[in-house]
C-alpha positions in Angstrom: 0.0 0.0 0.0 1.5 3.3 -1.1 1.5 6.6 0.9 -1.0 7.9 -1.6 -3.3 4.9 -0.9 -3.1 5.6 2.8 -3.8 9.3 2.2 -6.9 8.5 0.2 -8.2 6.0 2.8 -7.6 8.3 5.7 -9.4 11.2 4.0 -12.3 8.9 3.1 -12.7 7.8 6.7 -12.6 11.4 7.9 -15.3 12.4 5.4 -17.5 9.4 6.4 -17.2 10.5 10.1 -18.3 14.1 9.1 -20.9 13.3 6.4 -23.0 10.2 6.5 -23.6 10.6 2.7 -20.0 10.0 1.8 -19.6 6.9 -0.3 -17.8 4.0 1.5 -14.4 2.9 0.2 -14.1 -0.5 -1.4 -10.7 -2.2 -1.4 -10.3 -4.7 -4.2 -7.5 -6.8 -5.6 -6.1 -10.2 -6.1 -6.0 -12.6 -3.2 -2.8 -12.4 -1.1 -2.0 -8.8 -1.9 -2.2 -7.7 1.8 -5.5 -5.7 1.4 -6.9 -6.8 4.7 -3.6 -6.7 6.6 -2.9 -3.1 5.3 -6.4 -1.9 6.4 -6.1 -3.6 9.8 -2.7 -2.0 10.4 -4.1 1.4 9.3 -7.1 1.1 11.6 -4.7 0.3 14.5 -2.6 3.4 13.7 -5.8 5.5 13.6 -7.1 3.9 16.8 -10.2 2.7 15.1 -12.2 -0.5 15.1 -12.7 -2.3 11.8 -14.9 -5.0 10.3 -13.2 -7.0 7.6 -15.5 -8.9 5.3 -15.5 -10.3 1.8 -18.1 -9.8 -0.9 -18.6 -13.5 -1.5 -19.9 -13.8 2.0 -22.9 -11.8 1.1 -26.1 -12.9 -0.6 -27.5 -11.0 -3.6 -30.2 -9.6 -1.3 -27.5 -8.2 1.1 -25.6 -6.5 -1.8 -28.7 -5.1 -3.5 -30.4 -3.8 -0.4 -33.6 -5.7 -1.1 
């Protein structure tokens, strides 16, 4: 994860805390590229709780909001 990636993620989190209408950030990539580990480490640095999940865990109804 680059410094620019961290900057974008931190700013998105700050905006979500200020404005509930800010779009959530989706982290995507190939398996094994340290997406979850990077976000968990960033959350620890920011003293935040985090929920890590994977899209395949959700049903179509969960993803569509129906």
